[in-house]
N, C-alpha and C positions, 0 to 999 in steps of 0.2 A: 785118209779118213773119208774124203769126198768120194773116192772110188768105191769104198765099201758102202757108203750111203746110196750112191747111184745104182748100185747093183740090186738094191731093195725094190726099186721099181715104182712105188707109189709116190706121185709127185707131191701130194700134200705132206706126207711124212718127211720127204726130202727137204721141203721148204722149212717145215717146223724145226727139224733137227739142225739145219744150217743156222737158222735164226737163234736157236738156243746155244749153239756151239760158239758163235761169235763172242758174246760177252764172257763166256767161260774161258775161252782161249786167251782173250785179252787180259782178263784178271789174273789167270795163272802165270802168264809171262811177266806181267807187271810186278806181281808180288815176288816172283822169283828173283828178278833183277834188283828190286828194292832191298830184299833181304841180303843179297851180296853186299850192296853198298853200305847198308846199316851196320852189319857186323864188321866190315872193314873199317868203318868210321870208329866203332867202339874199340877196335884193336890198334888205333893210332893213325890210320890213313884217311886224310880228309879229302882225297881226290874226288870221289863220287859226290861228297857233300858240297864241295865248292862248285861242281859242275851242275848242281841241281838235280842229281839223280836219286836223292833220297825222297822220292815222291811216288804217290800212287797214280799220278797222271800218266796214262798209257802212252801219250804222245812222246813222252821223254824216253820211252824204252822200246817201243815196237820197231822192228825191222820189217819193211814191207814184204821182202822175199821170204824171210823166215816165217812170217805170219801166214802167208799163202801156203808155204810148204807144210806148216802145221795143220792148216785147214784141209788141204788136199790129201796129204800122205799120212798125217798123224805124227809127223816128226818135223820140228822146226826150232826156231831160236829167236831171241830178241837182241837188241843192241847190247853187247857186253858192257858191263859196268867197268870203267877204268880203275885199275888198282895199281898202286905203286908200292911194291914190297919193301922198298927202302924206308918207308915211313912207319912200318910196323915195329913195335917194340921188340917183338920176337918174329922175324920174317917167316920162318917155317910154320910156326903155330898160327900166325895171322893169316897166311895164305890158305892153310888147310881149313881154318874155321870159316873164313869168308867164302871159300869155295863150297863148303858143305852147307852153308846157310840157305842157298837157293833150293837145292833138293829137299832140305829139311822143311822149308816153308811149304813146298808143294805136298810133301807127305802130310803135314798138319792140315792143309786145306782139303786134301783128298780124304783124310780120315773124318773130318767134320762133315764133308759133303756125303760120305757114305753113311754116316749115322743119320743124317737128315733124310737121306734117300730111304733107308730102312724104316724110319718112323713114318714117312709119308705113305709108303706102301701099306703099312698096317692101318694108318688113319683112313686111307682110301677104302680099304675093305670094310672098315667100321662104318664109314659114311654111306657106303652103298646099301647098308641094311637100315640106316636110320633116317636118311633124308631122301627126298624126291626132287632134286634140283640138278638137272643135267649140266647147267652152266658151271655151277660150283664144283661139281665132280670133274669137269674138264679142266678147271683151273688147278685142281689138285693133281691131275694127270700131268699138267705142264710142270708143276713143281717137282713131281717124281722124275720126269725126264731131265729137268735142269740139274737136280742134285746128282742124278746118275752120271750125267756128262761131266759134272764138276769133279766127281770122284775119279772117273776114268781118265780124263785129261790130266789131272794133277798127278795121279799115280804114274801115268805114262811118261809125263815130263820129268818126274823125279827119277824114274828108272833110266830113261834115256840119257839124262845128264850125269848119271853115275858111271857111265862107260869110262874105264880107267886109262884112256889114251887122250892125248891132246887133240882138240882144244876143250874137251868136255870137263865138267867140274870134277869128275872122278879122278882125272889126272892131276889136278891141283892138290887133292887130298893125298894122292899117292906120292906127291913131292916130298912129303914128310919122311917117307920110307926109302926113297931112292937117293943115291949119291947125286950131287948137283950136276956132275959131268954127264951122267946118263940121262937125267931129266931134261937138261937144256939141249942135249943131243936130239932127243925126241921132239922137243918144241920147235926145232928148225923145220920139221916136216908136218906141222899141225894142220896146215891148209890141205895138203895132199891126203893126210889121214882122215880128216873130216869128210872130204869129198868121197873117199873110198868107203867109209862107214855108211854115209847116207845112201850111196848107190846100192850097196849091199842090202841095206834095210828096205829100200824101195823095191828091189828085185824080190826079196823074201815076201814083202807085203803083196806084191802082184801074184805071187805063187800061192797065196792064201795063208801064209804064216807070218805073224808079227810078234816077235818075242816080247817086246815091251807092252804091246796091247794085251798079250796073254797075262803078263804080270799084273797089269792094271786091272784086268777083269777078275783075276783071282783075289787080289786085295780087296776090291770092291765087294765081292760076294762074301768074303771071309768076315768083313766088318758089318755089312748091311744085313746079312741073313739073320744072325742072332738078335740084332736090334729089332728087325721086323717081327721075328717070332716072339720076342719078349713083349713088345707093345701090343701085338695081336692077342696075346694071352690076357693082358690087362683089359683090352677092349672087349674081348669075349666075355669076361667076367662082368663087365659093365652091362653088356647086352642081356646076359642071363639075369642079372639083378633087376633090370628094368622090366623084364617079362614076368618075374616072380611076384 
């Protein structure tokens, strides 16, 4: 991500986007891991609860290297929430649900951010016709960028974690459909698989193609565009009524 920002050139835009990206990334990672632990707790595993991981305190969840990787490359990770499948009332179901909870939380956050992004775009257009306050308009611009980044990062993190190979969350969901012998055979190589996937994604990113960024952008536009169009129609009617 930092590489793509730096290629833009304008130092002011770089600083603003970095400052806005920091809280978005931290919040996305924190909610993702908290969701894992919360659903595991509801399914019968108290491990994360006992270790104090059912919290929105980012210091409990952030991995420094994973955070920097997310900021620089657009791909990263937090400290995995510990889960003991033996505590689940139904181990396969509990593992699948707790694994899916993280990406699902990011999907929800991304959708909310995209809706707010679309609304703020329409609101900004309306305000540009109705007020003459440059500072207030700049504040709304910051909100637009913040919600846009919120949508992009959360959708990207969701798609990234759904990769169906260890150690990503998608592999835990796939555990439901794989024979235990095949699943645990793959788990033996999860570190090597993770390194291989990250290297491949970083190479693709440097070549100008990021599959998960593409997914994130498409989802953001798909949600935000009709929201912006709908609210702009409402604001246009308000403008016409005020002039009549």
